[in-house]
C-alpha positions as CSV (number, residue, x, y, z in Angstrom):
1,X,0.0,0.0,0.0
2,X,1.1,3.6,-0.7
3,X,0.1,6.7,1.3
4,X,-0.2,10.1,-0.4
5,X,0.5,13.1,1.9
6,X,-2.0,15.6,0.5
7,X,-0.3,18.5,2.3
8,X,3.3,17.9,1.3
9,X,2.3,16.2,-2.0
10,X,4.5,13.2,-1.5
11,X,3.8,9.5,-2.1
12,X,5.2,7.0,0.5
13,X,5.7,3.3,0.0
14,X,4.4,1.5,3.2
15,X,6.4,-1.7,2.3
16,X,9.7,0.1,3.0
17,X,9.1,3.2,5.1
18,X,12.2,5.1,6.3
19,X,12.5,7.0,9.6
20,X,12.8,10.3,7.6
21,X,9.3,9.8,6.0
22,X,7.6,10.6,9.3
23,X,4.4,8.8,8.1
24,X,2.9,8.7,11.6
25,X,2.9,12.5,11.6
26,X,0.7,12.7,8.5
27,X,-2.8,13.8,9.5
28,X,-5.3,11.0,8.9
29,X,-7.7,13.4,7.2
30,X,-5.0,14.5,4.8
31,X,-4.0,11.0,3.5
32,X,-5.0,9.2,0.4
33,X,-4.4,5.4,0.0
34,X,-3.3,3.7,-3.2
35,X,-3.4,-0.1,-3.2
36,X,-1.6,-1.1,-6.4
37,X,1.7,-0.3,-8.1
38,X,-0.2,0.5,-11.3
39,X,-2.3,3.0,-9.3
40,X,0.8,4.7,-8.1
41,X,2.2,4.9,-11.6
42,X,-1.1,6.3,-13.0
43,X,-1.3,8.8,-10.1
44,X,2.3,10.1,-10.6
45,X,2.0,10.1,-14.5
46,X,-1.2,12.1,-14.5
47,X,-0.4,15.6,-15.9
48,X,-2.7,17.2,-13.4
49,X,-0.9,15.7,-10.4
50,X,2.5,16.4,-12.0
51,X,1.5,20.1,-12.4
52,X,0.4,20.1,-8.8
53,X,3.8,18.9,-7.7
54,X,3.2,15.4,-6.5
55,X,6.2,13.1,-6.5
56,X,7.6,10.0,-4.8
57,X,9.3,10.3,-1.4
58,X,13.1,10.7,-1.7
59,X,13.7,8.2,1.1
60,X,11.3,5.3,0.4
61,X,10.6,5.8,-3.3
62,X,13.8,7.4,-4.7
63,X,13.0,6.1,-8.2
64,X,10.0,8.4,-8.3
65,X,11.6,11.4,-6.7
66,X,12.5,14.3,-8.9
67,X,14.1,17.5,-7.7
68,X,13.4,20.6,-9.7
69,X,16.9,22.1,-10.2
70,X,15.4,25.3,-11.7
71,X,13.8,26.1,-8.3
72,X,17.3,26.8,-6.9
73,X,17.6,29.8,-9.3
74,X,14.1,31.2,-8.9
75,X,13.7,34.1,-6.7
76,X,11.0,34.0,-4.0
77,X,9.8,37.6,-4.2
């Protein structure tokens, strides 16, 4: 099973959680459950979710984690 943190927009793999994931601190009202690997693939490949900024967790799903290098150079005015 996979858990989507709707606040931080991160998908966590419950079969290999890392301490850094802090899954227990995710509010139960702000979680979405995905039960299949195909469902995770469809969720993360959906252009709407990509635009919203959803990505895999860098600790438990590094193959789905993408860091936007352009964000380093953008000013936060």
